[in-house]
ZADO-1210 file (C-alpha; in nm, 4 decimals, padded with zeros to 6 digits):
<atoms>
<atom x="00.0000" y="00.0000" z="00.0000" code="UNK" pos="1"/>
<atom x="00.1566" y="00.3292" z="-00.1074" code="UNK" pos="2"/>
<atom x="00.1328" y="00.6463" z="00.0984" code="UNK" pos="3"/>
<atom x="00.0405" y="00.9987" z="-00.0091" code="UNK" pos="4"/>
<atom x="00.1257" y="01.2916" z="00.2179" code="UNK" pos="5"/>
<atom x="00.0679" y="01.6514" z="00.1104" code="UNK" pos="6"/>
<atom x="00.1331" y="01.9708" z="00.3057" code="UNK" pos="7"/>
<atom x="00.0036" y="02.3269" z="00.2714" code="UNK" pos="8"/>
<atom x="00.3207" y="02.4821" z="00.4101" code="UNK" pos="9"/>
<atom x="00.6619" y="02.6243" z="00.3282" code="UNK" pos="10"/>
<atom x="00.8797" y="02.3546" z="00.1701" code="UNK" pos="11"/>
<atom x="01.1868" y="02.4383" z="00.3784" code="UNK" pos="12"/>
<atom x="00.9906" y="02.3899" z="00.7000" code="UNK" pos="13"/>
<atom x="00.8426" y="02.0576" z="00.5888" code="UNK" pos="14"/>
<atom x="01.1664" y="01.9218" z="00.4458" code="UNK" pos="15"/>
<atom x="01.3350" y="01.9982" z="00.7791" code="UNK" pos="16"/>
<atom x="01.0967" y="01.7483" z="00.9402" code="UNK" pos="17"/>
<atom x="01.1364" y="01.4681" z="00.6849" code="UNK" pos="18"/>
<atom x="01.3521" y="01.1671" z="00.7596" code="UNK" pos="19"/>
<atom x="01.7074" y="01.1968" z="00.6314" code="UNK" pos="20"/>
<atom x="01.7781" y="00.9777" z="00.3282" code="UNK" pos="21"/>
<atom x="01.4115" y="00.8900" z="00.2761" code="UNK" pos="22"/>
<atom x="01.3541" y="01.0252" z="-00.0766" code="UNK" pos="23"/>
<atom x="01.4373" y="00.8394" z="-00.4002" code="UNK" pos="24"/>
<atom x="01.3448" y="01.1105" z="-00.6527" code="UNK" pos="25"/>
<atom x="01.2856" y="01.4834" z="-00.6241" code="UNK" pos="26"/>
<atom x="01.0772" y="01.6013" z="-00.9188" code="UNK" pos="27"/>
<atom x="00.9787" y="01.9646" z="-00.9032" code="UNK" pos="28"/>
<atom x="00.9082" y="02.2926" z="-01.0792" code="UNK" pos="29"/>
<atom x="01.0108" y="02.5899" z="-00.8598" code="UNK" pos="30"/>
<atom x="00.9741" y="02.9613" z="-00.9401" code="UNK" pos="31"/>
<atom x="01.1972" y="03.0638" z="-01.2292" code="UNK" pos="32"/>
<atom x="01.2662" y="03.4176" z="-01.0984" code="UNK" pos="33"/>
<atom x="01.1177" y="03.5659" z="-01.4161" code="UNK" pos="34"/>
<atom x="00.8234" y="03.7670" z="-01.2798" code="UNK" pos="35"/>
<atom x="00.9890" y="04.1078" z="-01.2748" code="UNK" pos="36"/>
<atom x="01.1868" y="04.0297" z="-01.5894" code="UNK" pos="37"/>
<atom x="00.8692" y="03.9449" z="-01.7845" code="UNK" pos="38"/>
<atom x="00.6840" y="04.2540" z="-01.6636" code="UNK" pos="39"/>
<atom x="00.9464" y="04.4659" z="-01.8353" code="UNK" pos="40"/>
<atom x="00.9316" y="04.2710" z="-02.1606" code="UNK" pos="41"/>
<atom x="00.7383" y="04.3758" z="-02.4716" code="UNK" pos="42"/>
<atom x="00.4878" y="04.0915" z="-02.4468" code="UNK" pos="43"/>
<atom x="00.1133" y="04.0496" z="-02.4762" code="UNK" pos="44"/>
<atom x="00.1062" y="03.7430" z="-02.2501" code="UNK" pos="45"/>
<atom x="-00.0834" y="03.9206" z="-01.9715" code="UNK" pos="46"/>
<atom x="-00.3589" y="04.0148" z="-02.2143" code="UNK" pos="47"/>
<atom x="-00.3893" y="03.6597" z="-02.3492" code="UNK" pos="48"/>
<atom x="-00.3945" y="03.4712" z="-02.0200" code="UNK" pos="49"/>
<atom x="-00.5537" y="03.6048" z="-01.7036" code="UNK" pos="50"/>
<atom x="-00.3484" y="03.3868" z="-01.4678" code="UNK" pos="51"/>
<atom x="-00.0119" y="03.4932" z="-01.6156" code="UNK" pos="52"/>
<atom x="00.2605" y="03.3881" z="-01.3655" code="UNK" pos="53"/>
<atom x="00.4192" y="03.7341" z="-01.3850" code="UNK" pos="54"/>
<atom x="00.1123" y="03.8807" z="-01.2176" code="UNK" pos="55"/>
<atom x="00.0748" y="03.6053" z="-00.9565" code="UNK" pos="56"/>
<atom x="00.3196" y="03.7581" z="-00.7073" code="UNK" pos="57"/>
<atom x="00.5093" y="03.4391" z="-00.6174" code="UNK" pos="58"/>
<atom x="00.7815" y="03.4876" z="-00.8797" code="UNK" pos="59"/>
<atom x="00.8815" y="03.8447" z="-00.7968" code="UNK" pos="60"/>
<atom x="01.1993" y="03.7918" z="-00.5904" code="UNK" pos="61"/>
<atom x="01.5086" y="03.9870" z="-00.6823" code="UNK" pos="62"/>
<atom x="01.7914" y="03.7680" z="-00.8079" code="UNK" pos="63"/>
<atom x="01.9906" y="03.7502" z="-00.4840" code="UNK" pos="64"/>
<atom x="01.6809" y="03.6586" z="-00.2846" code="UNK" pos="65"/>
<atom x="01.5896" y="03.3874" z="-00.5357" code="UNK" pos="66"/>
<atom x="01.9479" y="03.2566" z="-00.5383" code="UNK" pos="67"/>
<atom x="01.9443" y="03.2250" z="-00.1590" code="UNK" pos="68"/>
<atom x="01.6062" y="03.0492" z="-00.1683" code="UNK" pos="69"/>
<atom x="01.7491" y="02.7931" z="-00.4114" code="UNK" pos="70"/>
<atom x="02.0531" y="02.7495" z="-00.1890" code="UNK" pos="71"/>
<atom x="01.8241" y="02.6646" z="00.1052" code="UNK" pos="72"/>
<atom x="01.6239" y="02.4290" z="-00.1159" code="UNK" pos="73"/>
<atom x="01.9318" y="02.2306" z="-00.2234" code="UNK" pos="74"/>
<atom x="02.0618" y="02.2261" z="00.1329" code="UNK" pos="75"/>
<atom x="01.7410" y="02.0612" z="00.2568" code="UNK" pos="76"/>
<atom x="01.7260" y="01.8364" z="-00.0490" code="UNK" pos="77"/>
<atom x="02.0721" y="01.7018" z="00.0285" code="UNK" pos="78"/>
<atom x="01.9470" y="01.5930" z="00.3706" code="UNK" pos="79"/>
<atom x="01.6324" y="01.4114" z="00.2629" code="UNK" pos="80"/>
<atom x="01.7436" y="01.2437" z="-00.0614" code="UNK" pos="81"/>
<atom x="01.9155" y="00.9056" z="-00.0628" code="UNK" pos="82"/>
<atom x="02.2707" y="00.8632" z="-00.1881" code="UNK" pos="83"/>
<atom x="02.2236" y="00.7816" z="-00.5565" code="UNK" pos="84"/>
<atom x="01.8816" y="00.9457" z="-00.5589" code="UNK" pos="85"/>
<atom x="01.7883" y="01.1588" z="-00.8585" code="UNK" pos="86"/>
<atom x="01.6526" y="01.5093" z="-00.9029" code="UNK" pos="87"/>
<atom x="01.4734" y="01.6634" z="-01.1995" code="UNK" pos="88"/>
<atom x="01.4138" y="02.0350" z="-01.1629" code="UNK" pos="89"/>
<atom x="01.2476" y="02.2518" z="-01.4261" code="UNK" pos="90"/>
<atom x="01.4039" y="02.5927" z="-01.4731" code="UNK" pos="91"/>
<atom x="01.4373" y="02.8888" z="-01.7067" code="UNK" pos="92"/>
<atom x="01.7354" y="02.8406" z="-01.9323" code="UNK" pos="93"/>
<atom x="01.8538" y="03.1855" z="-01.8177" code="UNK" pos="94"/>
<atom x="01.9162" y="03.0417" z="-01.4703" code="UNK" pos="95"/>
<atom x="02.0669" y="02.7019" z="-01.5587" code="UNK" pos="96"/>
<atom x="02.4312" y="02.7876" z="-01.4882" code="UNK" pos="97"/>
<atom x="02.3453" y="02.9455" z="-01.1521" code="UNK" pos="98"/>
<atom x="02.1401" y="02.6436" z="-01.0479" code="UNK" pos="99"/>
<atom x="02.4168" y="02.3977" z="-01.1410" code="UNK" pos="100"/>
<atom x="02.6696" y="02.5891" z="-00.9311" code="UNK" pos="101"/>
<atom x="02.4373" y="02.5901" z="-00.6304" code="UNK" pos="102"/>
<atom x="02.3515" y="02.2200" z="-00.6673" code="UNK" pos="103"/>
<atom x="02.7141" y="02.1124" z="-00.6903" code="UNK" pos="104"/>
<atom x="02.8012" y="02.2853" z="-00.3613" code="UNK" pos="105"/>
<atom x="02.5476" y="02.0552" z="-00.1913" code="UNK" pos="106"/>
<atom x="02.6754" y="01.7274" z="-00.3367" code="UNK" pos="107"/>
<atom x="02.4521" y="01.6959" z="-00.6425" code="UNK" pos="108"/>
<atom x="02.6285" y="01.5628" z="-00.9517" code="UNK" pos="109"/>
<atom x="02.5124" y="01.7402" z="-01.2666" code="UNK" pos="110"/>
<atom x="02.4106" y="01.4967" z="-01.5421" code="UNK" pos="111"/>
<atom x="02.2487" y="01.7033" z="-01.8178" code="UNK" pos="112"/>
<atom x="02.0212" y="01.9869" z="-01.9173" code="UNK" pos="113"/>
<atom x="01.7241" y="01.8796" z="-02.1257" code="UNK" pos="114"/>
<atom x="01.4400" y="02.0504" z="-02.3053" code="UNK" pos="115"/>
<atom x="01.0643" y="02.0084" z="-02.2891" code="UNK" pos="116"/>
<atom x="00.9110" y="02.1119" z="-02.6212" code="UNK" pos="117"/>
<atom x="00.5425" y="02.2085" z="-02.6212" code="UNK" pos="118"/>
<atom x="00.3818" y="02.1062" z="-02.9489" code="UNK" pos="119"/>
<atom x="00.0957" y="02.3566" z="-02.9111" code="UNK" pos="120"/>
<atom x="00.2356" y="02.6586" z="-02.7249" code="UNK" pos="121"/>
<atom x="00.0456" y="02.9809" z="-02.6713" code="UNK" pos="122"/>
<atom x="00.1119" y="03.1821" z="-02.9915" code="UNK" pos="123"/>
<atom x="00.2022" y="03.5046" z="-02.8132" code="UNK" pos="124"/>
<atom x="00.3835" y="03.7643" z="-03.0224" code="UNK" pos="125"/>
<atom x="00.3855" y="03.5245" z="-03.3179" code="UNK" pos="126"/>
<atom x="00.3861" y="03.8106" z="-03.5668" code="UNK" pos="127"/>
<atom x="00.6904" y="03.9847" z="-03.4231" code="UNK" pos="128"/>
<atom x="00.9220" y="03.7114" z="-03.2903" code="UNK" pos="129"/>
<atom x="00.9827" y="03.3386" z="-03.2396" code="UNK" pos="130"/>
<atom x="00.7142" y="03.1722" z="-03.0293" code="UNK" pos="131"/>
<atom x="00.8423" y="03.0457" z="-02.6941" code="UNK" pos="132"/>
<atom x="00.7730" y="02.6708" z="-02.7021" code="UNK" pos="133"/>
<atom x="01.0411" y="02.5231" z="-02.4737" code="UNK" pos="134"/>
<atom x="01.1391" y="02.4957" z="-02.1083" code="UNK" pos="135"/>
<atom x="01.4592" y="02.3540" z="-01.9634" code="UNK" pos="136"/>
<atom x="01.5000" y="02.0806" z="-01.7036" code="UNK" pos="137"/>
<atom x="01.8121" y="01.9743" z="-01.5154" code="UNK" pos="138"/>
<atom x="01.9037" y="01.6219" z="-01.4070" code="UNK" pos="139"/>
<atom x="02.1179" y="01.5576" z="-01.0979" code="UNK" pos="140"/>
<atom x="02.2221" y="01.2522" z="-00.8956" code="UNK" pos="141"/>
<atom x="02.3145" y="01.2895" z="-00.5298" code="UNK" pos="142"/>
<atom x="02.6674" y="01.1833" z="-00.4228" code="UNK" pos="143"/>
<atom x="02.7022" y="00.9419" z="-00.7170" code="UNK" pos="144"/>
<atom x="02.7607" y="00.9649" z="-01.0912" code="UNK" pos="145"/>
<atom x="02.4717" y="00.7338" z="-01.1840" code="UNK" pos="146"/>
<atom x="02.1343" y="00.6593" z="-01.0302" code="UNK" pos="147"/>
<atom x="01.8274" y="00.4566" z="-01.1288" code="UNK" pos="148"/>
<atom x="01.7660" y="00.4707" z="-01.5032" code="UNK" pos="149"/>
<atom x="01.5000" y="00.2270" z="-01.6244" code="UNK" pos="150"/>
<atom x="01.5627" y="00.2536" z="-01.9968" code="UNK" pos="151"/>
<atom x="01.5539" y="-00.1263" z="-02.0635" code="UNK" pos="152"/>
<atom x="01.8157" y="-00.0866" z="-02.3335" code="UNK" pos="153"/>
<atom x="01.6306" y="00.1904" z="-02.5168" code="UNK" pos="154"/>
<atom x="01.7862" y="00.5281" z="-02.5978" code="UNK" pos="155"/>
<atom x="01.6165" y="00.8292" z="-02.4392" code="UNK" pos="156"/>
<atom x="01.7010" y="01.1751" z="-02.5674" code="UNK" pos="157"/>
<atom x="01.7263" y="01.4823" z="-02.3444" code="UNK" pos="158"/>
<atom x="01.4435" y="01.6293" z="-02.5523" code="UNK" pos="159"/>
<atom x="01.0831" y="01.5586" z="-02.4531" code="UNK" pos="160"/>
<atom x="00.7895" y="01.6617" z="-02.6674" code="UNK" pos="161"/>
<atom x="00.4285" y="01.6806" z="-02.5479" code="UNK" pos="162"/>
<atom x="00.1290" y="01.9066" z="-02.5761" code="UNK" pos="163"/>
<atom x="00.0637" y="02.1592" z="-02.3009" code="UNK" pos="164"/>
<atom x="-00.1651" y="02.0624" z="-02.0125" code="UNK" pos="165"/>
<atom x="-00.5107" y="01.9634" z="-02.1349" code="UNK" pos="166"/>
<atom x="-00.8324" y="02.1217" z="-02.0110" code="UNK" pos="167"/>
<atom x="-00.9237" y="01.7867" z="-01.8550" code="UNK" pos="168"/>
<atom x="-00.6239" y="01.8105" z="-01.6238" code="UNK" pos="169"/>
<atom x="-00.7258" y="02.1660" z="-01.5300" code="UNK" pos="170"/>
<atom x="-01.0858" y="02.0904" z="-01.4372" code="UNK" pos="171"/>
<atom x="-01.0307" y="02.1545" z="-01.0653" code="UNK" pos="172"/>
<atom x="-00.8659" y="02.4905" z="-01.1329" code="UNK" pos="173"/>
<atom x="-00.5781" y="02.6418" z="-01.3247" code="UNK" pos="174"/>
<atom x="-00.2171" y="02.6943" z="-01.2302" code="UNK" pos="175"/>
<atom x="-00.0189" y="02.9311" z="-01.4579" code="UNK" pos="176"/>
<atom x="00.2777" y="02.6938" z="-01.4999" code="UNK" pos="177"/>
<atom x="00.1020" y="02.3563" z="-01.4720" code="UNK" pos="178"/>
<atom x="00.2901" y="02.0691" z="-01.6333" code="UNK" pos="179"/>
<atom x="00.1077" y="01.7844" z="-01.8135" code="UNK" pos="180"/>
<atom x="00.0798" y="01.4487" z="-01.6409" code="UNK" pos="181"/>
<atom x="00.2516" y="01.2622" z="-01.9244" code="UNK" pos="182"/>
<atom x="00.5631" y="01.4751" z="-01.8773" code="UNK" pos="183"/>
<atom x="00.5992" y="01.3989" z="-01.5071" code="UNK" pos="184"/>
<atom x="00.5196" y="01.0311" z="-01.5628" code="UNK" pos="185"/>
<atom x="00.8097" y="01.0131" z="-01.8095" code="UNK" pos="186"/>
<atom x="01.0612" y="01.1038" z="-01.5374" code="UNK" pos="187"/>
<atom x="00.8976" y="00.8961" z="-01.2634" code="UNK" pos="188"/>
<atom x="00.9067" y="00.5861" z="-01.4837" code="UNK" pos="189"/>
<atom x="01.2714" y="00.6303" z="-01.5801" code="UNK" pos="190"/>
<atom x="01.4223" y="00.7485" z="-01.2524" code="UNK" pos="191"/>
<atom x="01.2360" y="00.5542" z="-00.9818" code="UNK" pos="192"/>
<atom x="01.0784" y="00.2170" z="-00.9104" code="UNK" pos="193"/>
<atom x="00.7363" y="00.1124" z="-00.7780" code="UNK" pos="194"/>
<atom x="00.7136" y="00.1516" z="-00.4016" code="UNK" pos="195"/>
<atom x="00.9807" y="00.4219" z="-00.3853" code="UNK" pos="196"/>
<atom x="00.9156" y="00.7766" z="-00.2655" code="UNK" pos="197"/>
<atom x="00.8815" y="01.0871" z="-00.4821" code="UNK" pos="198"/>
<atom x="00.9067" y="01.4382" z="-00.3356" code="UNK" pos="199"/>
<atom x="00.7743" y="01.7543" z="-00.5003" code="UNK" pos="200"/>
<atom x="00.8544" y="02.0533" z="-00.2757" code="UNK" pos="201"/>
<atom x="00.6844" y="02.2999" z="-00.5152" code="UNK" pos="202"/>
<atom x="00.3768" y="02.0875" z="-00.5816" code="UNK" pos="203"/>
<atom x="00.1561" y="02.3519" z="-00.7466" code="UNK" pos="204"/>
<atom x="-00.1609" y="02.1882" z="-00.8720" code="UNK" pos="205"/>
<atom x="-00.0396" y="01.8360" z="-00.7920" code="UNK" pos="206"/>
<atom x="00.0574" y="01.6854" z="-01.1271" code="UNK" pos="207"/>
<atom x="00.3586" y="01.5015" z="-00.9821" code="UNK" pos="208"/>
<atom x="00.1377" y="01.3498" z="-00.7128" code="UNK" pos="209"/>
<atom x="-00.1246" y="01.2324" z="-00.9618" code="UNK" pos="210"/>
<atom x="00.1437" y="01.0686" z="-01.1777" code="UNK" pos="211"/>
<atom x="00.3223" y="00.9128" z="-00.8788" code="UNK" pos="212"/>
<atom x="-00.0018" y="00.7628" z="-00.7477" code="UNK" pos="213"/>
<atom x="-00.0871" y="00.6052" z="-01.0834" code="UNK" pos="214"/>
<atom x="00.2634" y="00.4585" z="-01.1081" code="UNK" pos="215"/>
<atom x="00.2544" y="00.3038" z="-00.7577" code="UNK" pos="216"/>
<atom x="00.5041" y="00.5367" z="-00.5959" code="UNK" pos="217"/>
<atom x="00.4783" y="00.6953" z="-00.2523" code="UNK" pos="218"/>
<atom x="00.4421" y="01.0710" z="-00.2743" code="UNK" pos="219"/>
<atom x="00.5197" y="01.3713" z="-00.0572" code="UNK" pos="220"/>
<atom x="00.4010" y="01.7052" z="-00.1916" code="UNK" pos="221"/>
<atom x="00.4393" y="02.0556" z="-00.0488" code="UNK" pos="222"/>
<atom x="00.2626" y="02.3702" z="-00.1678" code="UNK" pos="223"/>
<atom x="00.2602" y="02.7015" z="00.0177" code="UNK" pos="224"/>
<atom x="-00.0312" y="02.8612" z="-00.1709" code="UNK" pos="225"/>
<atom x="-00.3648" y="02.7526" z="-00.0211" code="UNK" pos="226"/>
<atom x="-00.5583" y="02.7886" z="-00.3475" code="UNK" pos="227"/>
<atom x="-00.3181" y="02.5702" z="-00.5455" code="UNK" pos="228"/>
<atom x="-00.2952" y="02.3243" z="-00.2553" code="UNK" pos="229"/>
<atom x="-00.6728" y="02.2738" z="-00.2668" code="UNK" pos="230"/>
<atom x="-00.6549" y="02.2060" z="-00.6403" code="UNK" pos="231"/>
<atom x="-00.3763" y="01.9514" z="-00.5858" code="UNK" pos="232"/>
<atom x="-00.5670" y="01.7830" z="-00.3044" code="UNK" pos="233"/>
<atom x="-00.8793" y="01.7468" z="-00.5196" code="UNK" pos="234"/>
<atom x="-00.6822" y="01.6042" z="-00.8117" code="UNK" pos="235"/>
<atom x="-00.4872" y="01.3533" z="-00.6028" code="UNK" pos="236"/>
<atom x="-00.7971" y="01.2481" z="-00.4052" code="UNK" pos="237"/>
<atom x="-00.9818" y="01.1851" z="-00.7303" code="UNK" pos="238"/>
<atom x="-00.7007" y="00.9567" z="-00.8387" code="UNK" pos="239"/>
<atom x="-00.7241" y="00.7719" z="-00.5082" code="UNK" pos="240"/>
<atom x="-01.0840" y="00.6920" z="-00.5915" code="UNK" pos="241"/>
<atom x="-01.0162" y="00.5983" z="-00.9536" code="UNK" pos="242"/>
</atoms>
């Protein structure tokens, strides 16, 4: 019987209470520190989407504040993850080098930077520039060079292509940076085994938890925003009943 534990709290506080070396895979999508940057860009995104992340307020840190928050995150992650455990963290490509430097100071071995390509991105500014259709993700292993990788002899590229999150996955409410279930399932399948424990410290609307539950993994999710936490709880509870 797998366990699901979700918390409406600050991730640093909750991770401080988790058992050391209890997590097999950290799969998460933290703030990209782009809120203020995007507000100063010549973009029509705010007009096209009411829940634009740049207006949400949770991505408005200055760079030094964001950098310190990521340093605290990796510090706590290094306590709770097992030796040989893996981490996938989504991030703006503008911040990749900074994140790698922080991760390495806490014992995380950098494996690769990959790309998620959205096959049907929002066509913002399509008549004046290239449409933004990609996001980066980084792959780390803690204290080892290689962790679990269930490829069964197949070759997996560091390029993943899916559609954006469907309306069906948003029926309990919308999160401005919600990832599709198929994307999170891809990493859970490859980098963990049934019965192991997945942690998402920036749970958002709960996609990682839904995917982990369906793939017979234990799940710990943390989300500080009460509105998004309620969405995640509804989604994961529905999957419990499915």
